C-alpha positions as CSV (number, residue, x, y, z in Angstrom):
1,M,95.0,126.8,118.6
2,E,95.1,124.4,115.6
3,P,97.5,126.2,112.9
4,D,95.5,127.3,110.2
5,K,98.2,125.6,107.5
6,I,97.1,122.4,108.6
7,R,93.8,122.9,108.3
8,F,91.7,121.3,105.3
9,G,91.4,123.3,102.0
10,G,95.2,124.5,102.4
11,G,98.0,123.2,100.2
12,A,99.7,125.1,97.0
13,T,97.9,127.3,95.6
14,E,100.5,126.7,92.2
15,T,102.2,123.7,90.6
16,L,106.1,123.7,92.4
17,L,108.5,121.1,90.6
18,H,112.3,122.0,91.1
19,P,113.8,121.2,87.8
20,L,116.0,118.0,89.1
21,V,112.8,116.9,90.7
22,L,111.0,116.5,87.4
23,V,114.1,115.0,85.6
24,W,114.4,112.6,88.5
25,M,110.7,111.9,88.3
26,L,110.6,111.2,84.5
27,V,113.9,108.8,84.8
28,A,111.7,107.1,88.1
29,I,108.8,106.6,85.9
30,I,110.4,104.7,82.5
31,L,112.2,102.9,85.0
32,I,109.1,102.1,86.6
33,L,107.4,101.0,83.5
34,T,110.4,98.8,82.1
35,L,112.3,97.2,84.2
36,P,111.7,93.6,85.3
37,R,108.6,93.3,87.6
38,N,110.7,91.9,90.3
39,K,113.4,95.1,90.2
40,V,110.9,97.6,90.3
41,I,110.7,98.3,93.9
42,V,114.3,99.5,93.3
43,P,113.5,103.0,91.0
44,L,110.1,103.3,93.3
45,L,111.5,103.3,96.4
46,L,114.5,105.2,95.7
47,S,112.6,107.9,93.8
48,F,109.9,108.5,96.8
49,F,112.0,108.8,99.5
50,T,114.8,111.3,97.4
51,I,111.5,113.6,96.4
52,P,110.0,116.1,98.7
53,L,106.5,115.1,99.7
54,G,105.6,118.9,98.7
55,Q,106.8,118.8,95.3
56,V,103.4,118.9,93.5
57,V,101.2,119.3,90.3
58,L,98.7,121.5,90.0
59,V,96.0,120.1,87.1
60,G,92.5,122.3,86.8
61,G,92.7,122.9,90.3
62,L,93.5,119.0,91.7
63,H,96.5,118.2,93.5
64,F,99.0,115.5,92.0
65,P,102.0,115.2,94.4
66,V,105.1,113.9,92.5
67,L,105.0,110.9,95.0
68,R,101.3,110.3,93.7
69,I,101.9,110.3,90.5
70,L,104.8,107.9,91.3
71,I,102.2,105.6,92.5
72,L,100.2,105.9,89.1
73,A,103.1,105.0,87.3
74,G,102.9,101.7,89.4
75,L,99.0,100.9,89.0
76,V,99.7,101.5,85.2
77,R,102.5,99.4,85.8
78,V,100.1,96.8,87.3
79,I,97.1,96.7,85.3
80,A,99.8,96.5,82.0
81,S,101.5,93.3,83.5
82,R,98.4,92.2,84.4
83,G,96.7,92.1,81.1
84,L,100.1,90.6,78.9
85,S,100.8,87.7,81.0
86,S,99.4,85.8,83.7
87,Q,102.2,86.0,85.4
88,G,101.2,89.8,86.7
89,K,98.3,87.9,88.4
90,L,98.0,88.1,92.4
91,K,95.0,86.0,93.2
92,E,97.3,82.6,94.3
93,Q,99.1,84.9,96.4
94,L,96.0,87.2,98.0
95,N,95.9,86.4,102.3
96,G,94.0,87.9,104.8
97,I,96.9,91.3,105.2
98,D,95.8,91.9,101.8
99,S,92.3,91.4,102.7
100,A,92.7,93.8,106.5
101,V,94.9,96.6,104.3
102,T,91.9,96.7,101.4
103,L,89.0,97.0,104.3
104,W,90.8,99.6,106.4
105,A,91.5,102.0,103.4
106,I,87.9,101.8,102.0
107,A,86.3,102.7,105.1
108,G,88.6,105.0,106.0
109,F,87.6,107.0,102.8
110,V,84.2,106.1,103.1
111,I,84.0,107.5,106.8
112,V,85.9,110.2,106.6
113,S,83.7,111.3,103.2
114,L,80.3,110.6,105.4
115,Q,82.1,112.9,108.2
116,W,82.3,115.9,106.0
117,M,79.7,115.5,103.1
118,E,81.5,118.4,101.0
119,L,82.5,118.0,97.3
120,S,86.1,119.1,97.5
121,A,86.4,117.5,100.9
122,F,85.7,114.1,99.2
123,V,87.9,115.1,95.9
124,K,91.0,115.4,98.9
125,F,90.2,111.7,100.3
126,A,89.9,110.2,97.3
127,G,93.2,111.5,96.4
128,D,94.2,109.9,99.6
129,F,92.5,106.5,99.2
130,L,94.4,106.4,95.7
131,D,97.9,107.1,97.8
132,T,97.1,104.3,100.2
133,L,95.3,101.6,98.4
134,G,97.6,102.6,94.9
135,G,100.5,102.0,97.6
136,Y,100.0,99.0,99.6
137,L,99.0,97.4,95.9
138,V,102.2,99.2,94.0
139,A,104.5,97.7,97.1
140,R,102.6,94.3,97.3
141,F,102.6,93.6,93.2
142,F,106.6,94.3,92.7
143,I,108.0,92.1,95.7
144,T,107.4,89.4,94.3
145,D,110.0,87.0,95.9
146,G,113.2,86.7,97.9
147,L,115.5,88.3,95.5
148,A,112.5,91.5,95.8
149,I,112.7,91.2,99.0
150,R,116.8,91.3,99.2
151,R,116.6,94.0,96.8
152,T,114.1,96.3,98.9
153,I,116.7,96.3,101.7
154,K,119.0,96.6,100.2
155,V,117.3,100.6,98.7
156,L,116.1,101.2,102.4
157,A,119.6,101.0,103.0
158,V,120.7,103.5,100.3
159,V,118.1,105.5,101.4
160,C,119.0,105.6,105.0
161,V,122.7,106.3,103.6
162,I,121.3,109.5,101.8
163,H,119.7,110.7,104.4
164,G,121.9,109.9,107.2
165,I,124.3,112.2,105.7
166,C,121.9,114.9,105.0
167,M,121.1,115.2,108.2
168,I,124.6,115.3,109.5
169,N,124.9,118.2,107.5
170,E,122.0,119.4,108.8
171,H,123.3,119.1,112.6
172,F,126.5,121.2,111.6
173,T,124.9,123.3,109.5
174,G,121.6,124.1,110.8
175,K,120.4,123.8,106.9
176,D,118.1,121.1,105.5
177,I,119.7,120.3,102.2
178,F,116.0,118.9,101.2
179,G,114.9,121.8,101.7
180,Y,116.7,124.2,98.7
181,L,114.8,121.5,96.2
182,G,111.0,122.9,97.7
183,G,108.3,121.5,99.2
184,V,109.9,121.2,102.7
185,G,111.7,123.7,105.2
186,I,115.4,125.0,105.2
187,E,116.0,125.7,108.6
188,S,116.3,123.2,111.1
189,V,114.0,122.4,114.2
190,L,116.1,123.8,117.5
191,R,114.5,122.4,120.7
192,D,116.1,122.9,124.0
193,G,119.1,123.7,122.8
194,H,119.7,120.5,119.9
195,I,119.1,120.8,116.7
196,R,116.7,117.9,115.2
197,A,117.2,117.3,111.9
198,G,114.2,116.9,109.9
199,G,116.0,115.5,106.6
200,L,113.0,115.0,103.9
201,L,110.8,113.0,105.9
202,G,111.0,115.7,108.8
203,T,112.9,115.2,112.8
204,I,110.1,112.4,114.1
205,Q,109.5,111.1,110.7
206,S,113.1,110.6,110.0
207,G,114.8,109.2,112.9
208,A,111.0,106.3,113.1
209,F,111.6,105.2,109.6
210,A,115.0,105.0,110.1
211,G,115.1,103.1,114.0
212,V,112.2,100.7,112.8
213,L,114.6,99.3,109.7
214,I,117.6,98.1,112.0
215,P,116.7,94.6,112.5
216,M,115.9,93.9,108.6
217,F,119.8,95.5,108.3
218,L,121.3,93.1,110.8
219,W,119.3,90.5,109.0
220,L,121.0,91.9,105.5
221,W,124.5,91.8,107.3
222,T,123.8,87.4,107.5
223,E,124.2,87.2,104.2
224,K,127.5,86.9,102.9
225,K,127.1,89.2,100.0
226,S,125.1,91.8,101.0
227,R,127.4,92.5,104.4
228,I,129.0,95.7,102.7
229,T,125.3,96.9,102.2
230,A,123.9,95.9,105.6
231,C,127.0,98.1,107.3
232,I,126.4,101.1,105.6
233,G,122.4,100.5,106.6
234,I,122.9,100.3,110.1
235,A,125.5,103.3,110.1
236,G,122.9,105.6,107.8
237,A,119.9,104.5,109.9
238,T,121.7,105.1,113.1
239,A,123.4,108.7,111.9
240,M,119.2,109.2,111.0
241,V,117.9,107.8,114.5
242,V,120.7,110.1,116.5
243,M,120.2,113.0,114.6
244,S,116.7,113.4,114.6
245,Y,116.8,113.8,118.2
246,T,113.8,112.4,119.4
247,S,112.2,110.0,122.0
248,T,109.9,108.3,119.2
249,S,113.5,107.6,117.2
250,F,115.1,106.0,120.2
251,L,112.7,104.0,121.4
252,A,112.1,102.7,117.8
253,Y,115.7,101.7,117.7
254,A,115.4,100.5,120.7
255,A,112.3,97.7,120.2
256,G,114.0,96.8,116.9
257,L,117.0,95.3,118.8
258,G,114.9,94.3,122.0
259,G,112.4,92.4,119.8
260,L,116.5,90.6,118.3
261,C,116.9,90.3,122.1
262,F,113.6,87.4,122.3
263,W,115.3,85.2,120.3
264,I,116.4,82.6,122.0
265,L,112.9,82.3,123.4
266,R,110.9,82.4,120.1
267,K,109.4,78.9,121.3
268,Q,107.6,80.7,124.3
269,M,106.4,83.7,122.7
270,R,102.6,82.8,123.7
271,V,103.6,82.6,127.5
272,L,105.2,85.8,127.0
273,R,102.2,87.1,125.6
274,W,100.2,86.4,128.1
275,G,102.5,87.3,130.7
276,L,103.0,90.9,129.0
277,V,98.8,91.2,129.4
278,A,99.0,90.2,133.0
279,A,101.6,92.5,133.6
280,L,99.6,95.9,132.0
281,I,96.6,94.6,133.9
282,G,98.3,94.3,137.6
283,L,100.2,97.7,136.6
284,H,96.4,99.3,136.0
285,L,94.9,97.9,138.8
286,V,97.9,99.4,141.3
287,M,99.1,102.8,139.9
288,H,97.4,106.0,140.6
289,G,97.0,106.9,136.9
290,P,95.9,104.3,134.1
291,V,98.2,102.0,132.8
292,W,98.6,104.1,129.6
293,S,99.9,106.8,131.3
294,I,103.5,105.0,131.1
295,I,103.9,106.9,128.2
296,E,104.2,110.2,130.5
297,H,107.2,109.0,132.1
298,I,109.3,108.7,129.0
299,D,111.5,110.8,127.7
300,M,114.7,109.4,126.2
301,A,115.4,113.0,124.6
302,N,115.3,116.2,126.5
303,G,112.2,118.2,125.8
304,S,110.1,115.1,124.6
305,S,106.6,115.9,124.9
306,S,105.5,112.8,126.0
307,W,102.8,113.6,128.1
308,H,100.7,114.9,125.5
309,R,101.1,111.6,124.0
310,Y,100.0,110.1,127.3
311,M,96.9,112.6,127.0
312,L,96.0,112.1,123.4
313,I,95.4,108.5,124.4
314,D,93.6,109.7,127.3
315,T,91.7,112.4,125.6
316,L,90.3,109.4,123.2
317,I,89.1,107.0,125.5
318,R,87.4,109.8,127.7
319,H,85.8,111.5,124.3
320,F,84.4,107.8,123.0
321,G,81.0,108.7,122.4
322,D,82.1,112.1,120.4
323,W,84.4,109.4,117.2
324,W,83.3,106.4,117.3
325,L,80.7,106.2,114.9
326,L,82.0,109.0,111.9
327,G,85.4,109.9,113.4
328,T,85.3,113.5,114.2
329,R,86.4,116.7,113.2
330,D,85.9,118.5,116.6
331,N,89.1,116.1,118.6
332,G,90.9,120.0,118.4
333,S,88.3,121.4,121.5
334,W,89.1,118.2,124.0
335,G,91.9,119.9,125.2
336,W,95.6,121.8,124.7
337,E,97.1,121.0,120.9
338,M,94.6,117.9,120.8
339,W,94.4,119.3,117.3
340,D,98.1,117.5,116.7
341,T,97.9,113.5,116.1
342,C,101.0,112.3,116.5
343,N,99.7,108.9,117.4
344,Q,99.0,106.6,114.5
345,F,96.5,104.6,116.4
346,V,94.4,108.4,117.7
347,A,94.8,109.6,114.2
348,V,93.1,106.2,112.2
349,A,90.0,106.6,115.5
350,V,89.7,109.9,114.6
351,T,89.4,110.3,110.8
352,G,88.0,106.9,110.6
353,G,86.1,106.0,114.0
354,L,86.0,102.9,115.9
355,L,85.6,100.4,112.4
356,T,89.0,101.8,110.6
357,L,90.8,101.2,114.2
358,I,89.5,97.6,114.4
359,L,90.4,97.1,110.6
360,Y,93.9,98.9,111.2
361,I,94.7,97.0,114.3
362,T,93.7,93.4,112.3
363,I,96.8,94.7,109.6
364,L,98.8,94.3,112.6
365,K,97.7,91.5,114.3
366,R,97.2,89.1,111.0
367,S,101.4,90.7,110.3
368,F,102.1,89.3,113.6
369,A,100.4,86.0,113.2
370,A,101.5,85.4,109.7
371,V,105.4,85.5,110.5
372,G,104.7,83.7,113.8
373,D,102.6,80.5,111.5
374,A,105.9,81.5,109.1
375,R,108.5,80.7,111.8
376,K,106.4,77.2,113.1
377,R,106.0,76.0,109.9
378,V,109.9,76.5,109.0
379,S,111.2,75.1,112.6
380,G,114.1,73.8,112.7
381,D,115.4,75.9,109.7
382,L,117.6,78.8,111.5
383,K,117.9,80.2,108.8
384,M,114.5,81.2,107.2
385,E,113.7,81.5,111.4
386,W,115.6,83.9,111.6
387,F,114.8,86.1,108.3
388,L,111.1,85.6,109.7
389,W,111.9,86.7,113.6
390,C,113.6,90.0,112.1
391,L,111.1,90.7,110.2
392,G,109.0,90.3,113.3
393,S,111.6,92.6,115.1
394,T,110.8,95.3,112.3
395,L,107.0,95.2,112.9
396,F,107.1,95.0,116.8
397,A,109.5,98.4,116.4
398,T,107.1,100.0,113.8
399,V,104.1,99.5,116.2
400,V,106.3,101.4,119.0
401,A,107.2,104.2,116.9
402,Q,103.4,104.0,116.1
403,F,102.5,105.5,119.3
404,G,104.8,108.8,118.6
405,I,104.2,109.3,115.2
406,N,101.2,109.3,112.6
407,Y,102.1,107.7,109.4
408,M,101.9,110.3,106.5
409,I,102.3,109.1,102.9
410,Q,105.7,108.5,102.9
411,L,105.6,106.8,106.8
412,Q,102.9,104.6,104.8
413,M,105.4,103.6,101.7
414,A,107.7,102.4,104.1
415,L,105.2,100.0,105.9
416,F,103.5,98.9,103.3
417,P,106.5,97.2,101.7
418,L,107.1,95.7,105.2
419,F,103.6,93.9,105.0
420,A,104.3,93.0,101.2
421,C,107.5,91.0,102.6
422,I,105.5,89.4,105.7
423,S,102.7,88.1,102.9
424,V,105.5,86.8,100.8
425,A,107.6,84.9,103.3
426,A,104.4,83.2,104.6
427,L,103.0,82.0,101.2
428,E,106.2,80.8,100.6
429,S,107.0,79.7,103.6
430,S,104.0,77.3,103.4
431,Q,105.1,76.5,100.1
432,A,109.0,75.6,101.2
433,A,107.0,73.5,104.3
434,A,104.9,71.5,101.8
435,G,108.0,71.0,99.2
436,S,110.5,70.0,102.2
437,A,110.4,66.8,100.5
438,E,111.8,67.4,97.5
439,V,113.9,70.5,98.2
440,P,116.8,70.1,100.6
441,V,116.7,73.1,103.4
442,G,120.1,74.4,102.4
443,E,118.9,74.9,99.2
444,R,115.9,77.2,99.9
445,F,117.9,80.3,99.8
446,P,119.7,82.2,97.5
447,S,123.8,81.6,97.2
448,P,126.7,81.8,94.7
449,R,126.4,78.0,94.0
450,N,122.7,78.8,93.8
451,P,121.5,82.2,93.3
452,A,117.8,81.4,91.8
453,A,116.9,79.4,94.6
454,A,115.0,80.8,97.1
455,Y,113.4,80.5,100.5
456,L,111.1,82.3,97.9
457,P,109.7,81.8,95.2
458,L,108.7,78.1,96.0
459,R,106.5,75.8,94.5
460,S,104.1,73.5,95.8
461,P,104.6,69.9,93.8
462,R,102.0,69.0,92.0
């Protein structure tokens, strides 16, 4: 049976704002509004991943989670920058990923509003739409170049260290430090004799957040001046994955490392992709169950609900007629715990129908294509190729993780910077290829002798 607490119409009935959170929020807003554009991503992400989702301000019956307030502050900065300077314009950088994300957010909002046809639901979904599209635009606007990408990865490493330490403490004490702020529970999750530390994000969410970042931290380690940050990031992320003790976390971690292992076959990826498709079709023909039933047999942590993940996909396919047009509110009646859509693709389909699901898959497809095309453009520049390959491995690990968890707003704000980094890297690789005759390969990257030069940003010759 679906728990009452997650049904529509719930939420805080009064403002919940810890004094420390209030101070930190105000400091973060000031920094977002005043720092140079390519440095704003640091306070934005640091505050976003250190403030509990349940910290909320009620204004006239409307819920304003602190995280939404931070997004609004970022949007104010975006609007102000576009009005004050031509440097704030993104027209020349907009690409297929940006349009796909925008259409996905709009389609999801329109379809779920039509599905419910209630004013209170419309208000709630308008807030979700603001979180989604606003969060993406903010991340896209403030990740401007290669130095901003490096800062983004560094701040995520710091976030992993903070969470890793807190989750280790939770493992031994059974108490979540973030719970004392309010907005998340204090008591840890215990399953089959193992404490599953949740930290700020939640058990599976924390592990998935950290596991997918390993390739980017390994790339950061190749940047000599960033090795200490890279090491603490790897240590913190590993601690988060281990302390969460979930199959989704372990799979995300393994997928990122596995993606890196295919580096030596980077020029044969087309063959590998079609080989994988052929293998899946072959398995589907010879297996007793559908090929997606493989998920049922994956258990990297005792007590994993892998059978439930398999049934989510299987049931969604069998009930295609119920959700394809406008999604559905009745998925809880499909079977045991089918209300628990702990699969990003299933969650997108159920809430937004087939169109929204197609648009979401399009985002991922275009992101992979952007990484692949960019790598081909800089072929021979091993440093740039490795950076792009690490981006692609992170994206691959993210896709794997999404088969075990649906992404709420905090995880989306880990996903959107990845899309933004891919967009910027693709743009700059194109400019780098166009200007390669004028710019030596060795000068495309920041270095102690040439800190301002970059694989990002390079400009095409005029």
